[in-house]
C-alpha positions in Angstrom: -6.8 4.9 -15.1 -5.8 4.3 -18.7 -6.4 1.0 -20.3 -2.7 0.1 -20.3 -2.2 1.2 -16.8 -2.2 -1.3 -14.0 -3.9 -0.8 -10.7 -0.5 -1.0 -9.0 0.7 1.9 -11.2 -2.5 4.0 -10.5 -1.9 3.5 -6.7 1.8 4.4 -7.1 1.0 7.6 -9.1 -1.7 8.7 -6.7 0.5 8.2 -3.7 3.5 9.9 -5.2 1.4 13.0 -6.3 -0.3 13.3 -2.9 2.4 12.6 -0.6 5.8 13.3 -2.3 7.3 10.4 -0.4 10.9 10.0 0.6 10.2 6.3 0.1 7.4 4.5 -1.7 7.1 0.9 -2.6 3.7 -0.6 -3.8 3.8 -4.5 -3.9 1.2 -6.6 -5.6 0.7 -9.4 -3.2 -2.3 -11.1 -5.0 -0.3 -14.2 -5.7 -0.2 -14.8 -1.9 -3.8 -15.1 -1.7 -6.5 -17.4 -2.9 -8.8 -16.4 -5.7 -8.4 -15.5 -9.5 -7.9 -11.8 -9.1 -4.4 -10.7 -10.2 -4.5 -7.2 -8.8 -6.6 -7.3 -5.6 -4.1 -7.5 -2.7 -1.4 -4.8 -2.3 1.2 -3.7 0.4 2.2 -0.1 0.6 5.4 1.0 2.4 5.6 4.8 2.4 7.7 7.4 4.2 6.5 11.1 3.9 7.1 14.4 5.7 3.3 14.8 6.0 3.3 11.9 8.4 5.6 13.5 10.8 3.0 14.9 13.1 0.2 12.4 12.3 -0.9 9.4 14.3 -1.1 6.0 12.7 -4.8 6.2 12.3 -4.8 9.5 10.6 -2.0 8.3 8.2 -4.1 5.3 7.3 -7.3 7.5 6.9 -5.4 9.9 4.5 -4.3 6.9 2.3 -7.8 5.2 2.5 -9.5 8.4 1.4 -7.0 8.9 -1.4 -7.4 5.3 -2.8 -11.2 5.1 -2.2 -12.1 4.5 -5.8 -9.6 1.4 -5.9 -10.8 0.1 -2.5 -14.5 0.4 -3.8 -13.5 -1.6 -7.0 -10.8 -4.1 -7.6 -8.7 -3.8 -4.5 -9.8 -6.3 -1.8 -7.0 -5.8 0.7 -4.4 -3.0 1.3 -1.6 -3.4 3.9 -0.3 -0.1 5.0 3.2 0.6 6.5 3.4 4.3 6.9 6.2 6.2 8.4 7.7 9.6 8.9 11.2 10.0 7.4 12.7 9.8 10.9 10.7 6.5 11.6 11.8 5.1 8.2 15.4 5.9 8.7 15.4 4.1 12.1 13.5 1.1 10.6 14.8 0.9 7.0 13.2 -2.5 6.6 10.0 -3.5 4.8 7.7 -5.6 6.9 7.1 -9.1 5.7 3.5 -10.2 4.8 2.0 -13.5 5.8 0.6 -15.9 3.2 -3.2 -16.3 3.1 -4.5 -19.2 5.2 -5.4 -21.1 2.0 -1.7 -20.7 0.9 -0.1 -21.9 4.2 1.8 -25.1 4.0 -0.1 -28.1 5.4 
């Protein structure tokens, strides 16, 4: 990661290079959680051919392995929504993320 590159950009670049996705969206959701970190919580929605024959657990393991350095460092949470292109075409909707308990309305 270069000095000017954000963690989000690093995640996007790694995922794009490794999976050649049909669809990729990396969202920084740090503002939805308590704490001072500005790049600590991310949501990934990704559709790729390589997920076609893989079960959900194997898909997650592949992404976790790829992003191990980020998960060992600044990234505290990573929500993964991983699809084959057919699954994505049937869904075509990005799942909503809940607010952290400390950000819920009282």
